[in-house]
N, CA and C atoms as a LAMMPS dump frame, in Angstrom:
ITEM: TIMESTEP
0
ITEM: NUMBER OF ATOMS
348
ITEM: BOX BOUNDS ff ff ff
-5.0000000000000000e+02 5.0000000000000000e+02
-5.0000000000000000e+02 5.0000000000000000e+02
-5.0000000000000000e+02 5.0000000000000000e+02
ITEM: ATOMS id mol type element x y z
1 1 1 N -415.654 311.776 14.177
2 1 2 C -416.734 312.044 15.098
3 1 3 C -418.076 312.143 14.381
4 2 1 N -418.079 312.784 13.212
5 2 2 C -419.349 312.957 12.51
6 2 3 C -419.899 311.638 11.978
7 3 1 N -419.038 310.631 11.818
8 3 2 C -419.494 309.324 11.36
9 3 3 C -420.048 308.472 12.493
10 4 1 N -419.754 308.842 13.745
11 4 2 C -420.277 308.102 14.891
12 4 3 C -419.786 306.672 14.952
13 5 1 N -418.489 306.455 14.745
14 5 2 C -417.94 305.101 14.688
15 5 3 C -416.929 304.805 15.793
16 6 1 N -416.869 305.627 16.832
17 6 2 C -415.891 305.402 17.904
18 6 3 C -416.26 304.154 18.707
19 7 1 N -415.245 303.43 19.134
20 7 2 C -415.441 302.234 19.947
21 7 3 C -415.589 302.613 21.417
22 8 1 N -416.284 301.796 22.172
23 8 2 C -416.389 302.008 23.617
24 8 3 C -415.088 301.585 24.275
25 9 1 N -414.711 302.313 25.309
26 9 2 C -413.577 301.911 26.14
27 9 3 C -414.153 300.951 27.177
28 10 1 N -413.693 299.708 27.13
29 10 2 C -414.297 298.617 27.908
30 10 3 C -414.456 298.943 29.396
31 11 1 N -413.395 299.405 30.045
32 11 2 C -413.489 299.656 31.485
33 11 3 C -414.378 300.865 31.792
34 12 1 N -414.457 301.831 30.888
35 12 2 C -415.359 302.969 31.081
36 12 3 C -416.814 302.523 30.982
37 13 1 N -417.098 301.688 30.019
38 13 2 C -418.461 301.181 29.849
39 13 3 C -418.871 300.328 31.052
40 14 1 N -417.95 299.543 31.55
41 14 2 C -418.236 298.722 32.734
42 14 3 C -418.564 299.61 33.937
43 15 1 N -417.76 300.663 34.165
44 15 2 C -418.012 301.602 35.266
45 15 3 C -419.338 302.325 35.048
46 16 1 N -419.6 302.76 33.831
47 16 2 C -420.857 303.425 33.501
48 16 3 C -422.05 302.555 33.907
49 17 1 N -422.024 301.29 33.497
50 17 2 C -423.141 300.389 33.796
51 17 3 C -423.25 300.073 35.279
52 18 1 N -422.115 299.975 35.952
53 18 2 C -422.143 299.725 37.393
54 18 3 C -422.77 300.909 38.131
55 19 1 N -422.369 302.118 37.773
56 19 2 C -422.93 303.314 38.409
57 19 3 C -424.413 303.468 38.088
58 20 1 N -424.769 303.206 36.846
59 20 2 C -426.172 303.281 36.443
60 20 3 C -427.001 302.28 37.249
61 21 1 N -426.445 301.089 37.454
62 21 2 C -427.134 300.064 38.234
63 21 3 C -427.34 300.453 39.688
64 22 1 N -426.486 301.329 40.2
65 22 2 C -426.614 301.831 41.571
66 22 3 C -427.585 303.001 41.675
67 23 1 N -428.119 303.418 40.531
68 23 2 C -429.08 304.517 40.525
69 23 3 C -428.475 305.901 40.38
70 24 1 N -427.202 305.971 40.039
71 24 2 C -426.545 307.255 39.855
72 24 3 C -427.036 307.885 38.552
73 25 1 N -427.398 309.155 38.617
74 25 2 C -427.761 309.879 37.402
75 25 3 C -426.471 310.275 36.699
76 26 1 N -426.32 309.853 35.466
77 26 2 C -425.081 310.08 34.733
78 26 3 C -425.309 311.177 33.7
79 27 1 N -424.492 312.217 33.813
80 27 2 C -424.542 313.327 32.874
81 27 3 C -423.235 313.317 32.099
82 28 1 N -423.335 313.186 30.8
83 28 2 C -422.168 313.151 29.933
84 28 3 C -421.862 314.56 29.445
85 29 1 N -420.624 314.991 29.636
86 29 2 C -420.191 316.316 29.189
87 29 3 C -419.052 316.102 28.204
88 30 1 N -419.223 316.618 27.008
89 30 2 C -418.227 316.43 25.966
90 30 3 C -417.842 317.77 25.357
91 31 1 N -416.604 317.852 24.91
92 31 2 C -416.163 319.068 24.218
93 31 3 C -416.558 319.042 22.744
94 32 1 N -417.254 318 22.339
95 32 2 C -417.753 317.962 20.957
96 32 3 C -418.751 319.089 20.741
97 33 1 N -418.85 319.515 19.512
98 33 2 C -419.774 320.602 19.181
99 33 3 C -421.204 320.091 19.053
100 34 1 N -422.125 320.994 19.317
101 34 2 C -423.553 320.674 19.286
102 34 3 C -423.985 320.095 17.937
103 35 1 N -423.332 320.494 16.845
104 35 2 C -423.708 319.985 15.518
105 35 3 C -423.453 318.476 15.387
106 36 1 N -422.702 317.906 16.329
107 36 2 C -422.411 316.469 16.303
108 36 3 C -423.324 315.665 17.243
109 37 1 N -424.367 316.296 17.764
110 37 2 C -425.24 315.641 18.747
111 37 3 C -425.82 314.325 18.227
112 38 1 N -426.434 314.336 17.059
113 38 2 C -427.078 313.113 16.548
114 38 3 C -426.079 311.982 16.37
115 39 1 N -424.947 312.268 15.748
116 39 2 C -423.926 311.232 15.546
117 39 3 C -423.385 310.746 16.886
118 40 1 N -423.226 311.648 17.839
119 40 2 C -422.703 311.277 19.156
120 40 3 C -423.685 310.373 19.891
121 41 1 N -424.956 310.741 19.889
122 41 2 C -425.973 309.912 20.557
123 41 3 C -426.059 308.543 19.902
124 42 1 N -426.101 308.501 18.585
125 42 2 C -426.159 307.216 17.88
126 42 3 C -424.967 306.344 18.251
127 43 1 N -423.785 306.946 18.273
128 43 2 C -422.566 306.207 18.601
129 43 3 C -422.609 305.701 20.042
130 44 1 N -423.002 306.556 20.979
131 44 2 C -423.077 306.144 22.385
132 44 3 C -424.014 304.945 22.552
133 45 1 N -425.172 305.029 21.971
134 45 2 C -426.158 303.953 22.104
135 45 3 C -425.666 302.683 21.413
136 46 1 N -425.083 302.832 20.234
137 46 2 C -424.595 301.67 19.481
138 46 3 C -423.543 300.874 20.235
139 47 1 N -422.706 301.549 21.039
140 47 2 C -421.632 300.844 21.75
141 47 3 C -421.999 300.513 23.199
142 48 1 N -423.253 300.8 23.599
143 48 2 C -423.721 300.34 24.899
144 48 3 C -423.962 301.396 25.955
145 49 1 N -423.735 302.655 25.625
146 49 2 C -423.996 303.729 26.599
147 49 3 C -425.429 304.217 26.41
148 50 1 N -426.332 303.687 27.206
149 50 2 C -427.716 304.144 27.158
150 50 3 C -428.23 304.24 28.577
151 51 1 N -429.222 305.074 28.779
152 51 2 C -429.766 305.269 30.112
153 51 3 C -429.127 306.424 30.864
154 52 1 N -428.337 307.248 30.188
155 52 2 C -427.769 308.423 30.844
156 52 3 C -428.84 309.491 30.965
157 53 1 N -428.613 310.422 31.884
158 53 2 C -429.597 311.459 32.178
159 53 3 C -429.563 312.588 31.162
160 54 1 N -428.354 312.998 30.776
161 54 2 C -428.214 314.151 29.898
162 54 3 C -426.886 314.091 29.157
163 55 1 N -426.851 314.723 27.994
164 55 2 C -425.626 314.878 27.221
165 55 3 C -425.436 316.363 26.961
166 56 1 N -424.333 316.904 27.456
167 56 2 C -424.051 318.327 27.287
168 56 3 C -422.867 318.471 26.34
169 57 1 N -423.112 319.21 25.25
170 57 2 C -422.095 319.461 24.234
171 57 3 C -421.832 320.969 24.152
172 58 1 N -420.751 321.342 23.48
173 58 2 C -420.411 322.762 23.338
174 58 3 C -421.305 323.433 22.312
175 59 1 N -421.945 324.501 22.742
176 59 2 C -422.757 325.301 21.842
177 59 3 C -421.916 326.401 21.21
178 60 1 N -422.558 327.216 20.388
179 60 2 C -421.846 328.295 19.689
180 60 3 C -421.189 329.264 20.67
181 61 1 N -421.836 329.518 21.804
182 61 2 C -421.271 330.437 22.807
183 61 3 C -420.048 329.863 23.506
184 62 1 N -419.863 328.566 23.421
185 62 2 C -418.767 327.901 24.134
186 62 3 C -417.541 327.663 23.268
187 63 1 N -417.638 327.872 21.984
188 63 2 C -416.558 327.508 21.069
189 63 3 C -415.271 328.277 21.302
190 64 1 N -415.344 329.482 21.827
191 64 2 C -414.143 330.276 22.077
192 64 3 C -413.46 329.918 23.399
193 65 1 N -414.13 329.136 24.224
194 65 2 C -413.587 328.76 25.535
195 65 3 C -412.682 327.548 25.401
196 66 1 N -411.626 327.513 26.24
197 66 2 C -410.84 326.287 26.246
198 66 3 C -411.654 325.196 26.943
199 67 1 N -411.264 323.966 26.744
200 67 2 C -412.057 322.827 27.218
201 67 3 C -412.192 322.823 28.738
202 68 1 N -411.104 323.123 29.447
203 68 2 C -411.164 323.124 30.91
204 68 3 C -412.18 324.141 31.411
205 69 1 N -412.155 325.333 30.855
206 69 2 C -413.098 326.388 31.264
207 69 3 C -414.528 325.966 30.944
208 70 1 N -414.767 325.433 29.763
209 70 2 C -416.101 324.987 29.374
210 70 3 C -416.629 323.942 30.355
211 71 1 N -415.825 322.924 30.642
212 71 2 C -416.302 321.841 31.509
213 71 3 C -416.468 322.289 32.945
214 72 1 N -415.601 323.175 33.429
215 72 2 C -415.75 323.717 34.787
216 72 3 C -417.044 324.529 34.884
217 73 1 N -417.35 325.312 33.857
218 73 2 C -418.593 326.085 33.862
219 73 3 C -419.817 325.178 33.835
220 74 1 N -419.744 324.087 33.087
221 74 2 C -420.854 323.129 33.068
222 74 3 C -421.051 322.544 34.465
223 75 1 N -419.962 322.156 35.126
224 75 2 C -420.084 321.605 36.486
225 75 3 C -420.721 322.623 37.433
226 76 1 N -420.321 323.888 37.32
227 76 2 C -420.892 324.929 38.18
228 76 3 C -422.391 325.066 37.932
229 77 1 N -422.807 325.045 36.668
230 77 2 C -424.233 325.134 36.343
231 77 3 C -425.001 323.934 36.894
232 78 1 N -424.41 322.751 36.806
233 78 2 C -425.069 321.556 37.338
234 78 3 C -425.256 321.665 38.853
235 79 1 N -424.224 322.119 39.544
236 79 2 C -424.318 322.294 40.996
237 79 3 C -425.368 323.336 41.34
238 80 1 N -425.385 324.441 40.608
239 80 2 C -426.386 325.484 40.841
240 80 3 C -427.801 324.999 40.552
241 81 1 N -427.925 323.942 39.741
242 81 2 C -429.234 323.344 39.44
243 81 3 C -429.628 322.279 40.459
244 82 1 N -428.757 322.038 41.446
245 82 2 C -429.093 321.092 42.505
246 82 3 C -428.403 319.744 42.431
247 83 1 N -427.579 319.523 41.432
248 83 2 C -426.856 318.257 41.336
249 83 3 C -425.641 318.265 42.262
250 84 1 N -425.257 317.086 42.719
251 84 2 C -423.989 316.881 43.418
252 84 3 C -423.107 316.065 42.486
253 85 1 N -421.895 316.525 42.293
254 85 2 C -420.984 315.826 41.388
255 85 3 C -420.119 314.894 42.216
256 86 1 N -420.381 313.606 42.076
257 86 2 C -419.648 312.598 42.837
258 86 3 C -418.364 312.174 42.145
259 87 1 N -418.354 312.218 40.821
260 87 2 C -417.156 311.773 40.129
261 87 3 C -417.061 312.344 38.728
262 88 1 N -415.824 312.463 38.272
263 88 2 C -415.547 312.886 36.909
264 88 3 C -414.62 311.849 36.298
265 89 1 N -414.968 311.398 35.119
266 89 2 C -414.174 310.432 34.378
267 89 3 C -413.752 311.091 33.079
268 90 1 N -412.448 311.103 32.805
269 90 2 C -411.997 311.714 31.567
270 90 3 C -410.639 311.19 31.145
271 91 1 N -410.357 311.329 29.851
272 91 2 C -409.059 310.868 29.343
273 91 3 C -408.113 312.036 29.094
274 92 1 N -408.54 313.24 29.427
275 92 2 C -407.696 314.431 29.321
276 92 3 C -407.771 315.203 30.637
277 93 1 N -406.658 315.765 31.056
278 93 2 C -406.651 316.557 32.29
279 93 3 C -407.624 317.714 32.183
280 94 1 N -407.802 318.257 30.991
281 94 2 C -408.711 319.387 30.812
282 94 3 C -410.154 319.021 31.163
283 95 1 N -410.469 317.731 31.166
284 95 2 C -411.82 317.289 31.524
285 95 3 C -412.057 317.3 33.024
286 96 1 N -410.997 317.148 33.808
287 96 2 C -411.193 316.963 35.242
288 96 3 C -410.605 318.077 36.103
289 97 1 N -409.799 318.942 35.511
290 97 2 C -409.222 320.033 36.283
291 97 3 C -410.18 321.221 36.318
292 98 1 N -409.947 322.105 37.263
293 98 2 C -410.783 323.288 37.404
294 98 3 C -411.825 323.108 38.482
295 99 1 N -412.323 324.226 38.95
296 99 2 C -413.331 324.224 40.013
297 99 3 C -414.69 324.569 39.415
298 100 1 N -415.737 323.981 39.958
299 100 2 C -415.761 323.038 41.071
300 100 3 C -415.28 321.654 40.642
301 101 1 N -414.781 320.924 41.605
302 101 2 C -414.291 319.576 41.333
303 101 3 C -415.291 318.56 41.884
304 102 1 N -414.896 317.301 41.881
305 102 2 C -415.768 316.225 42.357
306 102 3 C -415.105 315.506 43.522
307 103 1 N -415.883 314.677 44.203
308 103 2 C -415.31 313.863 45.272
309 103 3 C -414.251 312.911 44.736
310 104 1 N -414.482 312.382 43.544
311 104 2 C -413.544 311.444 42.922
312 104 3 C -413.305 311.843 41.479
313 105 1 N -412.083 311.676 41.026
314 105 2 C -411.777 311.866 39.623
315 105 3 C -411.062 310.622 39.114
316 106 1 N -411.344 310.287 37.881
317 106 2 C -410.761 309.112 37.256
318 106 3 C -410.124 309.556 35.947
319 107 1 N -408.805 309.575 35.887
320 107 2 C -408.074 309.958 34.68
321 107 3 C -407.722 308.681 33.927
322 108 1 N -408.252 308.557 32.729
323 108 2 C -408.006 307.379 31.906
324 108 3 C -406.865 307.649 30.933
325 109 1 N -406.09 306.639 30.617
326 109 2 C -405.059 306.831 29.595
327 109 3 C -405.695 306.944 28.217
328 110 1 N -405.059 307.71 27.368
329 110 2 C -405.515 307.821 25.985
330 110 3 C -404.288 307.826 25.096
331 111 1 N -403.987 306.706 24.456
332 111 2 C -402.779 306.621 23.631
333 111 3 C -402.931 307.296 22.265
334 112 1 N -404.134 307.766 21.914
335 112 2 C -404.359 308.294 20.583
336 112 3 C -404.039 309.78 20.433
337 113 1 N -404.323 310.573 21.459
338 113 2 C -404.068 312.012 21.352
339 113 3 C -403.96 312.627 22.731
340 114 1 N -403.462 313.871 22.762
341 114 2 C -403.324 314.631 23.995
342 114 3 C -403.725 316.061 23.711
343 115 1 N -404.615 316.62 24.525
344 115 2 C -405.017 318.006 24.386
345 115 3 C -404.254 318.817 25.409
346 116 1 N -403.429 319.751 24.948
347 116 2 C -402.627 320.562 25.875
348 116 3 C -403.424 321.721 26.403
């Protein structure tokens, strides 16, 4: 992660660009730590993810939280800020489970790892 060399998942990038083209504001929420922000942004842009509205990473206060709790809290904060969450895309159940939820969820396969 710190090297910023991850490849784009083709169908995710296609969906990202399609939604962006429709004018959807895309907020990326990752369980990566804040210290990886620069490498993460460089990697996202290098593989074609550009034009997103915001990137939310785990800060020091979030490190003790499990991923599901962290992401659910981020969604709640976004809703309280006036956003409507139309969809969640993730390769781990911990990314999409928990309340508040979205109108649509997209669970992607990930053959490399599983977070329990």
